[in-house]
N, C-alpha and C positions, 0 to 999 in steps of 0.2 A: 774454200771460200772463207772470208773473215767472219768469225762467229764470236764477237766480243761480248755481246749481251746474252746472259744465260737465263733470263726469266722473261716470261710473256705476261701481258695483262691477265689478271686472274680469270676473267670469264672465258677468254680464248683458251687459256691453259686447261681449264676444267673441261671445256667442250672437246678440245683435241685429245686430252687424255682419255676421256670416256670413249671417244671414237676409236682410238688406237687399241684400247683394251677390249672393246666390244666387237670390233670389226673382224670378220674373217676374211683375210686377204684372198683375192681371186686374181686370175689372170685372163686377159683377153687374147685368144689365139685367132689370128687371121688365116682362115683356111683358104681364102681366095685373095689374090693380090688386090690392093686398094690403089687405084690410080691417083686419087686425091682425097684428102679429108681435112677436117679442121685441126687434126693433130699434127700432121706433117704433109708436106707437099714437095714433090720433086721439082727442082729448078734446074734449067739447063746451065751449062758453064757460062760465066760472065765474061764476055769478050772485052769489056771496057776496063777490067781490072787485071792487068797483066803483071804478075810479080816478076821480080828480077830473076834471071836464070841462075841456076845453082850448078857449080862445077861438079862433075862426077869424080869421086875420090877413088883411088886404087885401094884394093882390099888390104894392102900391107901398110896403110897410112899410120895405123896405131901400133906401136911396138908391143912386144909381149910383156905382160905385166904379172906381178905376183898377185894371186887372188886374195881378196879381203876375206879372211877366215878368222875363226876364234883364236888361232895361234899366231896370227900376223897383225891383228888390229893394233897392238901397242906401238907399231912403227908406222902407222898411218900419218901422212903429212899432206898439207896443201902444197901442190907443186905448180899450180897455175890459177890465176884469177882473171876473169873476163867481165867486161861491162856489158850486160845483156839487156839494155833498155830499161824501161820503167817497171820495177817490181815483177820479176819473173814468178809466176804462180804455178806453172807446170813445166816439166822438162821430160824429155825422153831420149834415150840413146837409140841409134839404129841397131838392128839385130847384129850387125858385124862390129859394132862399137866404134866405127870410124867417125861418126858425126853425132852431134848433140843438138836437139831442137829445143829452144826455149821460147816461152810465150807468156803473156800476162797483160800488163798495163794497169793503169789506174784511171787517169783522166785523158791519156793519150798513149801512143805507141802500142797499138793493138796488133802489130805485125808478129809473124813467127820468124825468129832468127835461127839460122842454121850455121853451126860452127864446126870447123875441122878440129877434131879432138887432139891430134898429135901436135898441132901448132897453136891452137886457140884462135886461129884466124876465122873471121866471119866470111863465109863463102856464099851467102845468099840471104835475102829477106823476102818473105812471102806475105803479101797483103790479102785483103778480102774481108776481114772482120771489122765491125764498126764499134765494138765495145770490148770489155775485158775478156781475154781468152783464158778459160779456166782449166782446160785439159788438152793434152796432145798425146798422140799414140801412133807409133809406126806399125804397119802391118807386119806379120811374122816373116814374110818374104822380103821385107825392106823396100818394096816398091811404092807404097802409099803412106801418106801421113794424114791422119784425121785430127781435126781440131774442133772444139766446142766453145761457145761464147755466150755472154750475156745478151748478145744481139739476137738470140733465139735461133741460131743456125748451127748445124754441124757441117763442116766442109771437108771433103776428101779430095786430096790432090796428089798428082805425081810431083813429089817434092824436088826431083832433080831438074825439071824444066819449069816448074811453077804452075803447070796447067791444073785448073780446078776440074776434077772429074765429076763431082756430084755435090750439090748443096741440098740439105734436108732442113726444112723449116719446122719449128715447134711452137707450142702455145706460149711459152715463156723462156726464160734463160735455161741453158743446158750447161752443166758444169763438170760432167765426168764422161769419159769415153774410153772404150777398150775394144780391141779385136779379140775374138776367140782364139785360143791357142792354135787351132788348125787353120786360122785365117779365113774361114768361111762366113763368119758372122761379124757384124759390128754392133756393139751395144752403146747406147747414148742415154745418159741419165740427167734429169732436170725437172723443171716445174711443169705441171700439167694444168688442165682447166680447174678453176676453183669449184668446190662443191660445198654447199651449206656454209658459205662464208669462210671455209678453211681452205688454205692454199694446198692443193694436192701436188703430188709428184709422181714420176713414173720412170721406168727404164724401157726404152724401145729397142728392139733388135731388128736388124736388116740383113738380107742376104747380100754378101759382097759380090759385086759385079752387076747383078740386076738391080740391086738396091730396093728390092721389094720388101715391104714390112713383114715381119714374122710374128713376134710375140710382144705384147705390152705387159710389163710387170708393174702393178700399181704400188705406190708407197705414199708417204705423207711429207709435206713441207719442201724437201729438196734432197738430192742424191749427192752428198759430198763424198761418200765412200762407195767405191764400186770396183769389183775385180772378179775375173773368172778363176776358178780353180785350175791348177796346172793340167789336169786331164780334160778340162772343158765341160765336165759333167755338171758343175754347180756354178751358179751366178750369185754373187753376194753384193747387196747394195742397200743403201739407206743413209742414215746419219743425222740429219737435222731433226728428225722426229724422235731421236734418242733410240730408235730401233734400227737394227741391221737385219735385213731379211736374207734367208738362204733359200734359193729356188733351184729346182731341177731345170737346167738350161735348155734341155731338149723340148720341153712342153710347158714350162712355166709353173709346174706344180710346186706350191709352197712346202718347204721341208722343215725349217726352223725359224724362230724369231729370236734374235740375240738382243735382249733388253739391257739398256744402259741407264745409268742415273742422269747422264748429261749427253749433250750432242757428241757425235762422232765425226772426226775430221777425215780420217783415212782408214783403209783396211788393207791388210796384206795376208796372203796365204803361203804357208811354208812350201818349199819345193816338193816335198813328199805328199802334199795335199792333206795333211792330218790336222793342222792347226791354223785357226784364223786369229790374227792379231788386230785389235782395233785401237786407234788412237783417240783419246777422249780427255775429258776433264774429270778429276776425282773430287775436288772440293771447290765450291762456289761461295763467295762471300760478297754481299752487296752487288750481285749480278756480275761479278768478275771472277774468272777462273784463277784461283790462288794456288792450286796444285794440279798438275797434269798426271795422267795415268795411261797405262796400256793394259787392256784386258785380253786374256788369252782364252780361246774357245776350242773345244774339240769339234771339228767339222763333221765327224761321223755321228755325233750324238746331240750336238747343240749345247753341250754342258760347259759352263764356265769353269776353266781349269784353275786360273789364278789371276791376281792383279799385280802389276808392276807400278809402283807409286814413287812419290818423292821428287817429281819434276817441279821446277819453279813456276811453270805456267802450262797452258794447254799443250799437249803433244800434237804437233802439226802434221808430222809425216813419219812413216816407218817403212822398213823393207827387210826381208830376210836375205842373208848372204846367199850366193848362188849354190853353195854346197849345203846350205841349211844348218850350218854349225853355229850361226849367230843371228841375232836380231838387232837391227840398227834402228834407233829411235831418235827423233829430233823434236825438241820443244821450241816454241815460237821464239823465245829469248835467245836461242842459240846453243842450248845444251844438247850435245850428241852423246848418247849413252849406248853402249854395246853390251848385249847379254849373250851368254852362252846358252844355246837351246837345250843342252843336256840337262841343266838344272835351273835355267833362267836366273842365274846369279850374275850381277854386273861384272863385266870384264875390264872395261876401260871407259873413260869419259873425256871428251874434248869440248872446247867451246868454239863454235863456228862464228867468225866475226860478222857482226851486223844482224845476228839472228838467223832464223830459218823460215822461209816461206814455201819452200819446195825441196824435195829430196828424191834422187833416183840413183839406182845402182846399174852399172853396165851389165849386159846379159852374161858376159863371161866372168863377172864378179871382180874385175881388176880395177875399176874406177868407181868412185863415189862423187856425185855432184850435188852441191847444196846451193840454193839460191836465197837471197834475202830481199827485203823490201826496198833496199837502196839501189837495187838493180844489179848487184854483183852476183856472179856465179863462181864458186870455188870448186876446183877439181882436186880430189884427194886420191893418193895412191900409196901403196905400201912401199917404203923405202928401205932397202937392205943396206944398212950402214956397215962398213967393214970394221 
């Protein structure tokens, strides 16, 4: 989400800081299914909103690519640009890498656009949301696509034919979504009911298929950063409160709190599950971020390892390469900086035209997609020049 202002009125800040420091985070585990509640309600598929059908792509649609690694980054190039509607704010590759889903919007165009990666051709548009779509995620088996929006709903659909399989309603906007690595659970993060005049937040998890609620993980303000560890044992989430929580995913037990000086935009975990990288702001002057940063944490201990600084503005997105050899970071103004994870020294730096509002790496590590507020999505690949 856009987080341009980095200070709050003094009285709210003092109150929220006191609560964040004094509060012992707890989780609410639902031992029996809840058929309905003020927090979320199952809604049957909407027959009146029929998205356009999407063509099924063959598995061989995307050619074999050179993986983006620490030793190939220097030859990374934009090979295709597509116009993806109004301000793409979230993107996701299908598990087989053949399609790219983009979503976002600002004042209009809240559809999910589905693109054939090999050609850049739009093969479908999925409707259903009535406000900004902040997050999209494919299920690990590639059958479902989950989306979350400021309209207060999470929608799960069969993206190939456009059928909405489930709609989940929430107290406020929801901005982050992720399937667990085994595909059994869906996590949705966003705004919860206000408490003591402070806007609270939470992550809700559901059983995929039955869509029964499982665990509610409480946090504050909003959940801009959320991810499962590769093993599925940990769930990491938070951001707007300046905290990022680490919970045990199986039962919601709090493990660590990763405290930051400023808000966190995104979080990523290395493929080996050892390191959490958080995208944040390092320096704020007159309520504006003047220097972005990336903080690295040891996931096993919750210890801050080091800070990567020197970005012109807030770091908006980040991702580890598929082989874990590099960390890809993107600042809002368009700076793409690549670090080698052996020593976290900068390897290379590019400028993405139009800035960066979203970033995603394909599961096989062969493609990088960056979106900007102008509605453009650039696709990058390693080009082997003779």
